[in-house]
C-alpha positions in Angstrom: 139.5 11.7 122.8 136.2 10.1 123.6 134.1 8.9 120.7 131.2 7.9 123.0 131.0 11.4 124.4 131.2 12.8 120.8 128.2 10.6 119.8 126.2 11.7 122.7 127.0 15.4 122.2 126.4 15.3 118.4 123.1 13.4 118.6 121.7 15.4 121.5 122.3 18.5 119.4 120.6 16.8 116.4 117.5 15.9 118.4 117.3 19.4 120.0 117.5 20.9 116.5 114.4 18.9 115.6 112.5 20.0 118.7 114.0 21.9 121.6 111.3 20.4 123.8 112.3 16.8 123.3 113.0 15.1 126.6 116.3 13.4 125.9 116.1 11.4 129.1 113.2 9.4 127.6 115.3 8.3 124.7 117.8 6.5 127.0 116.6 4.0 129.7 118.6 3.9 132.9 121.2 1.2 133.3 119.5 -1.8 134.8 120.2 -2.4 138.5 120.8 -6.1 137.7 124.0 -5.1 135.9 125.5 -3.6 139.0 125.6 -7.0 140.9 127.5 -7.3 144.2 130.6 -8.7 142.5 130.6 -6.2 139.7 132.6 -3.0 139.8 130.7 0.3 139.7 130.0 1.5 136.2 132.5 4.0 135.1 131.6 7.3 133.6 132.8 6.0 130.2 130.6 2.9 130.4 127.7 5.1 131.2 128.5 7.2 128.2 128.8 4.1 126.1 125.3 3.0 127.2 123.9 6.4 126.4 125.6 6.6 123.0 124.3 3.1 122.0 120.7 4.1 122.7 121.0 7.4 120.9 122.4 5.7 117.9 119.4 3.3 117.9 117.0 6.3 118.1 118.6 8.2 115.2 118.5 5.0 113.1 114.8 4.7 113.9 114.2 8.4 113.2 115.9 8.0 109.8 113.9 4.9 108.9 110.6 6.5 109.8 111.3 9.1 107.1 111.4 8.6 103.3 114.5 9.8 101.6 113.5 12.0 98.6 114.8 10.4 95.5 113.3 9.1 92.2 111.6 5.8 92.7 109.8 3.2 90.5 106.2 3.0 91.6 104.0 -0.1 91.5 100.2 0.0 92.2 98.2 -3.0 93.5 95.1 -4.2 91.7 93.2 -3.7 94.9 94.0 0.0 95.0 93.0 0.3 91.3 89.7 -1.3 92.1 89.1 0.9 95.1 89.7 4.1 93.2 87.0 3.1 90.8 84.4 2.9 93.6 82.4 5.9 94.8 83.7 5.7 98.4 87.3 6.2 97.3 87.0 8.0 94.0 87.8 11.4 95.6 91.3 10.1 96.5 92.2 9.4 92.8 93.9 12.8 92.2 95.7 12.6 95.6 97.1 9.1 94.8 98.2 10.3 91.4 100.0 13.2 93.0 101.7 10.9 95.4 102.8 8.6 92.5 104.2 11.6 90.7 106.0 12.8 93.8 107.7 9.4 94.2 108.7 9.2 90.6 110.1 12.7 90.5 111.9 12.4 93.9 109.8 15.0 95.7 109.7 15.1 99.5 106.8 12.9 100.6 107.4 13.1 104.4 104.7 15.7 105.0 102.1 12.9 104.5 103.6 10.7 107.2 102.3 10.5 110.8 102.9 13.5 113.0 104.7 11.1 115.3 107.4 10.5 112.7 109.3 13.5 114.0 109.0 12.3 117.6 112.1 10.1 118.4 110.4 9.0 121.7 107.8 6.9 119.8 107.9 3.7 117.8 106.0 2.4 114.7 105.1 -1.3 115.1 103.7 -1.7 111.6 106.9 -0.4 110.1 109.1 -2.3 112.5 107.3 -5.6 111.7 106.1 -5.3 108.1 108.1 -2.5 106.6 104.9 -0.6 105.8 104.4 3.1 105.9 101.1 4.9 106.0 100.5 8.2 104.2 97.8 10.7 104.8 95.6 11.7 101.8 95.0 15.4 102.4 94.6 17.7 99.5 96.9 20.4 100.9 99.0 21.4 103.9 97.4 21.8 107.3 98.3 25.5 107.2 100.6 27.9 105.5 103.4 27.3 108.1 103.1 23.5 108.3 105.1 21.0 106.4 102.4 18.4 107.1 99.5 17.7 104.8 95.9 17.7 106.1 95.2 14.6 108.2 92.7 12.1 106.8 90.9 9.1 108.3 91.8 6.9 105.4 95.4 6.1 104.8 97.5 5.0 101.9 99.5 1.9 102.9 102.9 1.7 101.2 105.6 -1.0 101.1 109.2 0.0 100.6 111.8 -2.9 100.5 115.1 -2.1 102.1 118.0 -1.1 99.8 115.8 -0.6 96.7 114.4 2.4 94.9 111.0 0.8 94.4 107.8 1.7 96.2 104.6 -0.4 96.2 101.2 1.1 96.9 99.3 -1.6 98.7 95.9 -0.5 99.9 93.7 2.4 101.1 92.6 1.7 104.7 89.3 2.3 106.3 89.2 5.3 108.7 91.8 4.8 111.4 90.5 7.3 114.1 90.1 5.3 117.4 90.9 2.1 115.4 94.5 0.9 115.9 93.5 -2.4 114.3 93.9 -0.6 110.9 97.7 -0.9 111.4 97.5 -4.7 111.9 95.5 -5.8 108.9 96.8 -9.1 107.6 95.3 -8.2 104.2 98.2 -5.8 103.5 100.6 -8.7 103.3 98.0 -10.8 101.4 97.8 -8.0 98.8 101.6 -7.9 98.5 101.6 -11.7 98.0 98.7 -11.5 95.5 100.4 -8.9 93.3 104.2 -9.4 93.9 104.8 -12.8 95.6 108.5 -12.5 95.0 108.7 -9.7 97.6 107.7 -12.0 100.4 109.2 -15.3 99.2 112.5 -14.7 101.0 110.6 -14.5 104.3 108.6 -17.7 103.8 109.0 -20.2 106.7 108.9 -23.7 105.2 107.7 -26.7 107.1 105.8 -24.6 109.7 102.1 -24.9 110.2 100.4 -22.5 112.7 98.1 -24.0 115.3 96.1 -20.7 115.3 96.0 -18.0 112.7 95.9 -14.6 114.5 93.0 -12.2 113.9 93.8 -8.6 113.2 92.5 -7.7 116.7 94.8 -10.3 118.3 97.8 -9.0 116.4 97.0 -5.4 117.4 96.8 -6.5 121.1 100.1 -8.3 120.9 101.8 -5.4 119.3 100.5 -3.1 122.0 102.5 -5.2 124.4 105.5 -5.4 122.1 104.9 -8.9 121.0 106.1 -10.3 117.6 103.8 -12.2 115.4 104.0 -14.6 112.4 101.8 -14.4 109.4 99.6 -17.0 107.8 99.3 -15.6 104.3 97.6 -17.4 101.5 98.4 -20.8 103.0 102.0 -19.9 103.7 103.9 -18.9 106.9 105.6 -15.6 106.3 108.1 -14.0 108.6 108.2 -10.2 109.1 109.7 -8.2 106.3 110.7 -5.5 108.8 112.3 -8.2 111.1 110.4 -7.5 114.4 109.9 -5.7 117.7 111.9 -5.8 120.9 110.3 -6.1 124.3 110.9 -2.3 124.6 108.9 -1.6 121.5 112.0 -0.7 119.4 113.1 -2.4 116.2 115.1 -5.5 116.3 116.8 -4.5 113.1 117.8 -1.1 114.5 119.3 -2.7 117.6 121.4 -4.9 115.4 122.5 -2.0 113.3 123.3 0.1 116.4 125.4 -2.8 117.9 127.3 -3.1 114.6 127.9 0.7 114.5 129.2 0.7 118.1 131.6 -2.2 117.3 133.0 -0.1 114.5 133.4 2.9 116.7 135.3 0.8 119.3 137.7 -0.4 116.7 138.2 3.1 115.2 138.9 4.6 118.6 141.5 2.0 119.4 143.2 2.7 116.1 143.1 6.4 116.7 144.6 6.0 120.2 147.5 4.0 118.7 148.1 6.8 116.2 147.9 9.3 118.9 150.5 7.5 121.0 152.9 7.4 118.0 152.5 11.1 117.4 152.8 12.6 120.9 156.1 14.5 121.0 158.3 14.1 124.1 159.6 17.7 124.2 156.6 19.9 123.3 153.0 19.8 124.7 151.4 19.3 121.3 149.6 16.2 120.1 147.0 15.1 117.5 143.4 14.5 118.5 140.3 12.8 116.9 136.6 13.7 117.2 133.4 12.3 115.7 131.1 14.7 113.8 127.6 13.9 112.7 126.4 14.9 109.2 122.6 15.1 109.5 122.2 15.5 105.7 124.3 12.5 104.8 123.3 10.4 107.8 126.9 9.5 108.7 129.6 10.2 111.2 133.1 11.5 110.2 136.3 10.9 112.1 138.1 14.2 112.1 141.8 14.5 112.8 143.1 17.6 114.5 146.9 18.2 114.3 149.1 21.2 115.3 149.4 23.8 112.6 147.1 21.9 110.1 143.5 22.2 109.2 141.1 19.5 110.5 141.0 16.5 108.2 138.4 13.8 107.7 140.2 10.5 108.0 137.2 8.1 108.1 133.5 7.9 107.4 130.9 5.7 109.2 127.4 5.7 107.6 124.4 4.8 109.7 
């Protein structure tokens, strides 16, 4: 029984099922040399497996967050989008935005409008990690008959989706983003949220703090490119990041916290299963019970499965991501 090895095996199969060409080594950084220290014992194979499992868990949590679960949602549209769709420059996007609203309300799969990089677990999304903002392409149809992706567009629909709700907020339609990464760092997106639904950002307000310098969008984009976190001076208030923030490696702080919490649960469950295993092992016959982790990619959870002699495998515990 080795739950860390099970996690590694199950998630490597999951990522290979997405794209057999994925370089799994890029998903897991090497163990830092500083951890080996002269007084430290060599890392055991199990500790190395634990290290690998932890990073793969973070990557699968990130992969899930970069996709939108198809389910019926309540849709809210900002006054700024309504105004833009009445202008000649954006009028052509009206039927597309209406289709997107309908898809959200009816629980249709919207993921074909996400970035092509959403399916690449090697990459990160700084706008999502910091601000919890998705961007959707506004193509009229699919790229081709065999593609799940809609046609790529220069303009993007910026969407805010609070955690643990079934609400979606259409914030803005960006300018063309080709060769313009600043599009993903526009402070105006948070200003629009605050203008239309101030309650969404109120829990992130940082009272008693006055910034010495309000970042420009260009400065924020430059900081993000170097994995730097920023604070937001919005309508005279200091607002923290609704998505929590970015680590020095470019990953999500929230996902690291969730992965650590998950790994702690796995440690506890494995100890419990080992105690049960000790109690069961017969003295006279070479039979014993065993436990394995299995990943359900549809439900985004792991199952602890018990295997005992002469009985069918049984799920004894569930651990959601």
